[in-house]
N, C-alpha and C positions, 0 to 999 in steps of 0.2 A: 504493499499499500503505499502510495506517495505521501509524504508529509508536506502540509501546507503551513508555512511560517506567515502568521498574522501579526501585524504590527500596528498598534494604536498609539497615536501621540499624545501623551498625557503630561503635564508639566506638574510636578510637586516640588516641594522645598527640598533641597539637597539632603541626602542622607549621608551617614558616616561611611568611611571606607573599612570595608571588612577583608581579612586576609591580604592586605597590600594592594588591593584593587581599588582605586579612585572611583567614586561615583557622585554625580549630580542629582541622585535620587531616581525614583522609579519614573521612567519615561516612556515605558510599554509595558502592557500587560496582556498575556494571551496564555495559550497553555504552556508557553515557555516564556520567562521573563529576562528582557534584554536590558543591560545596563551600559550607560554611556559614561565614559571616563572623560575627565577634564582635558586630557590630551586628545581624546577622540574628537573633540570640537573641530579639529583641524580637517578632519575627513570629510567626504561629500555628506555623509549622514548628519555630521555636526552642522553643516550648513542650513540643512533643513531644520535643525534644532534651533538654530540662532534665528532664522526667519520666525519660527513659532513664538520663541521668546520675545522677539522685538515687536510682534504683533500684540502682546498682552498690554493690558492698560496700567500695570503696575511696574515700579522701578525694582529690577533684579540684578544683582551684582555679585561677584565672589572676590574675597579679599584674602590674601593669605596671612601667615601668623605674624608676619612683618608689617601689616596693614597696607601692603602694596596691591594694587587691583590687578586681578587676573582676568575677569571679563565683567562687562556690564552691558545690559541691553540698550536699545536705542531709547526708550522712554527714560532711563537713568541718565543717559547723555543729554537728551533734549532738556530734561529738567534743569541741568547745570549749565546748558549751553556750550557743549563741547562734544566733538566727536568720539564715537565709542572708542576708536583705535587711539586717540589721544589720552582716553582715561587709563589704558593699560600701562601699569607700572607706576602709576601716581600713587602718592601716599593719602591715606584716607584724610588727613589733617589739610592737605593741599586743596582737596575738593570741597570739604566742609568749611573751611576756614577756622582759625584758631579758636574763636568764641564758640562755635557750634560744635567743634571737636571736643572741646573741654565739658561741653553739657553731655555729649554722648559718651564720654570717656568711662563713665562707671559701666555703662551696658557693654561697651567693648571689653572691659577687664573681665567682665561676667561670662561674655561668650567665649572668650580666650581660655577661660577657666573650664570651658566645657558645659556651661549652662545656658540654655536658651533664653533669650532676652526679649521682651516685647514692650514697647513704651509708645506713648504719642509725641510728636513734635510739630512745631509750628515752623515753617519753612518759608523764605521768599524765593519764589522761582526767578529765572533769567528775566522774565518781564516785569519783575516787581511786585507780583501778585503775592498775597500773604495765602499760604496753603496750610492746612492742617493735615498731617500724615500719621499713620500708624506705621511704625517699624518693627520687624521681627529680624533678630539676629539668630541663626541656626549654626551651631559649631560643626565642623568638618572633622571628625575624629578618626585617626588611622593608627591602629594598634595602640589604641589608649592615649595617643597624643593628639592635641589640636593643632591642625596644619594650617586652618584657615576657617573662614565662616561665610555663609551665604547672608546676603542682606535682601530682604524683601520690604519694600516700602510702598504702602499703599494710600493713595490720596483720598482723605475721608472728609474733605472740606464740606462737601454736601451734607453728610451725616452730621458733621459736627455743627453746621449752621441749623439744622433741624433741631439738634439738642440744645443749642443756645436759645432758638426761638422757645422750645418747650420751657427750658429753665426760666427764661424771662416772663412766660406766661405764668408758670408756677409762682414765681416770686411776686408778680403782680396779684395773682389771686390770694397768696397769704398776706400780701401788705393790705389788700381790701378787707380780707376776712378780720384781721386784726385791728384795724383802725376803723372799721365802719362803726357808727354810733347807734346801729341797730343790730339785733341779733342775727347772725348767719350760722348755718350748719351744713354739713355734708352727712347724707344718711345712707344707709343700706336700702336695699329694695324691701326688706322685712322690717325696716322702721327702727334699726339700731343707729345711735349716733356715732358717727366716725370721727367728725371734727367738728368742734363748736368754738366760736369766737368770744372773747372777753364780756362783750356786750351782753350775749345770750346768757352767759354763766351769771352776770350781775343781776340780769332780770329775773331769773329762775332761783338764784340763791344756791346753786351747786357748783363745785369746781368743775373744771373739764373732765378730770379722770372719773368722777363721780357721774356724770352724764353719760360717758362712754360706756359705763356699766349698766345703762338703762335703754328702754325703748321709748319712743313718743308716747305709747299707751301709758307708760308709768308715771307721766306727768300730766296726762289729758284728763280733763272733767269727765267723769263717767258718762253723763248724759251727751258728750261730744265725741265719744269714741265710735259708735256706729258709722256716723258720717265720716270721720277721719279714716276709719278702715276702708271705706267705700273708695276715698279718694287715693289711699295708698295702692289699693288693689288695682284702680285704674291706671296709675303711673307705672306700676311694675309690669302690667300686662301690655302696655301700650294704647289703650283705649283712651286715655289722657295725656296730653303732653304737658300741661301745666294746670295748676288749680290755684284758686284764690278764696280764701274763707276767713270768716271770724269765728274763733274758736276760744275755749277757756283752758287755761293751764292752771296747774297747782304747784305752787311754789314750795321750795324745801320746808319753809316755816308753815305750811299749810293754808296759806291766804291764795284766794282765787283770783286770777288776772284774765284780763281779755286780751287777745292778741290777733293781729291781722297776719295770716300767713300766706305766703306766695310760695310755691314750690313748682320745680321742673325736674325732669328727668334728663340726665346727660347719660347717652348709651355708648358703651366701650365694651367691644366684643373681646379684648384682650384681659383689661383688669376688672371687667364686670360694671354694670350699670350702677350709677348713683343717683341720689336726689339731692339736687341743691335747694335749700330752703332758706327764705328770708322772713323773720319774725320781729315784728314790731308791736311794741306795747301799746294798746289803745284803750287802757283801763279808764283813763282819765275822760276819753272821748265817749265811751259808752255810758260813764256816770253822768257826762252832760246831757247826752241823748235821753238817758232814762228820767233825768229831771226835767228836761225839756218836754218829754211825753207826759210825764206828770202833770205839767203845767197846762197842756193841751187837754188833758183828759179829766183834770180835777176842777170841780167847782171851787173858786176861789173864796167864797163865804162860808161854805158848810164844811169843805174839805172831803166832801163826797165826790164820786163820780159825776161827770156832767153828761148831757145828752150824747156826746160823741163817744164817750166810754160805753154807754149802754148799747149804742148801735153797734160798736166793735165787739162787744160780747155777744151779742145776737148773731153776728155775722160769723164768729168763731163757733158757735154752736151749731149753725147751719153746715158747716164744714166737718164738724167732728161727731155729731150724735144722731143725724138723720131725723128719724120721726119720733124720736123720745120726746115725751111730754115735758115741757118746762113750765115751773111756776113762776108767777108775777104778782106782785101787788103794786097797785096805782094808788097814791094817796095824794088828795087836794085840800088844802085848808080852806075851810068855808070862810066866805066874807072877809078874805085877807085884806083887800083894799080899805076896808073900814078900820082895821087895826092899824094900818098906816097912817089913815087920816086922823084917827082918834089919838094915837100914842107916839106917832112920828115914825119916819122911816128908820131912825136908829134902833128903836124898840122892836119895830117890825123884823129888822134883820137879826136881833138877838133871839127872837121867836123862831124865825126860820133855822138858827143854828141849833136851838135847843131840841126843835122836832128832829132834826137831822141825827143829833146825837141818840135820841131815843130809838129812832129806827135802826141805827148802826147796833145799838145794845141788844135788839131783840131779834137780829138775824144772827146767822152763822158765818163762820170765817169763810167758807166757801161761796156764800152768797154776795150780790154786788148791789150796794145801795146808791142810788144816783138822784140828784137834783137836775130836774130836765127842763124846768120852766120856773118863772117868778115864785109859784106857790105850790109847784108839783113836784112829787117824789115818786120814784118807781124802784122797787126792790126786785132784783132778778133772783129767784130762789133755786140755786143749783142743788140744794139739799133737800127740796120738797120730794115726797114719795107718793102723793096721792092727792087729789082734787079735795077731798075732806080736809086732808091736813092743811092745805092752802087757805081753804075758807075759814078754819078754825084760827089761823095765824092773822087773817085779815080782820076777824072780829076782835081779837085779843089787841091788835096794834091799834085799831080804832078807840078802844078804850083806854090804851095807855098814852096816846096822843092827845086826846080830849082833856080839858079841864084848865084850870087857870094856871098861869106862868107867872113866877115872881121873878120880875126883870128888875133889879136894884131897887126892891121896894115897891115897884109899880105892879099890880096884879092885873094880868091880861088875859081875859076869857078866850079859850080857843076850842074850836070844835073841828074835826076833820071827816071827809067823806073817803072810803077806802073801797076800791074795786080790785078784783082778783081774776086771775086767768090760769088755767091748767089745760092746755091743749095739746094734742099730738102734732104740733107743728112747731117749726123753728122760723117761720116767716115772722120777722120784726114787726111788721105793720099789723099782721093778725093778731099777734099777741098784745100788742098795744091797744088795738081797736077794742078787743073783748074786755080787758081790764079797764079800759077807759069807759066803756058803755056800763059796766057793773058799778064803777065809781058814780057815775051820774045817776044811776038808778038808786044807789045809796044816799046820794045828796038829795033826790026827790022824795025819798021815804019819810 
């Protein structure tokens, strides 16, 4: 059978010499492996090798133990602006210059001691361009002695620039994180805190290390956890790209605070997706809003709810309880105008306040008492359980509100008319209409 010699040209870093045979490394692999000696570079095959090495994008050269060049490829020569043939025999210090040679000297010493070296170095090429390189020195060892080394120098400027941009971006992010006046955090997809800034730690009363041992659920108000879980799931699964919500957190000292939280997911196939959150304290704003809401919904004179509060409660019932019956009392002061005319508006206002207090004292915490007009009051009875119970309460309230009122020594006679409703409807107009009709029926009785 005829044997076929198959040759595959492959450049590798030079290997050591064995058994006195000089080698540049494995340059051919097949059923049998052919080794090329340094001296063999002079024959026809070495010319093929030279062309192959010259076409590689990296600098490749061989230096003997006296640091004289034996071989350099075209890229090596071009980088320093010299012909390859003019490089042969040059001392490494002549090529690098004294300053760069001194920088590289520890690595040269290391490779001549038989240890492979790898390091980064910034060079200025023949055109004056600054290039970042990664150099590898591989010792050439013959019978235990280092007779030279191969230098492989790769231009990594593009990679270095990417790394610099990445480092700049990281530094900028860290700077923004640490100096932001509001809370910022990086979280995992399952809600664990990875990184938190000083502002967030101060807001929540925890140290950064304490927060990193917790999840967002550990500090979220129980009533807000379901919505927060829904948002986190949407971000993790990709159905949401960002969320903005107002929620309550519980500080380390147990205090509840309101925050505006904005979160977005940053996707990274290599290191894993993370969630970037911005958290701002809005406790003062929520308190101001609640105060304003109270002002809008509260009657200034009696501190009971006003008509707007009543209608808001009825609208909420419409959304929440469907056709469940709702109880209501409608109270009107009889001939209140005559009280104002006889005793003055200041006394009349005091009577209104006194009646409001009595209504409030005779309803339960779940019930809503409102003044909806000059002398008209309504109690929405969430606690009522039957029509009979509402009617009994209407009769009792009528007796409790009637009678003389002592206003700073002035005795003011007062009577009231009370209507009630208990209807299987949450239509505000219907509830009020029925209670109003019964109130007027009571007034005429």
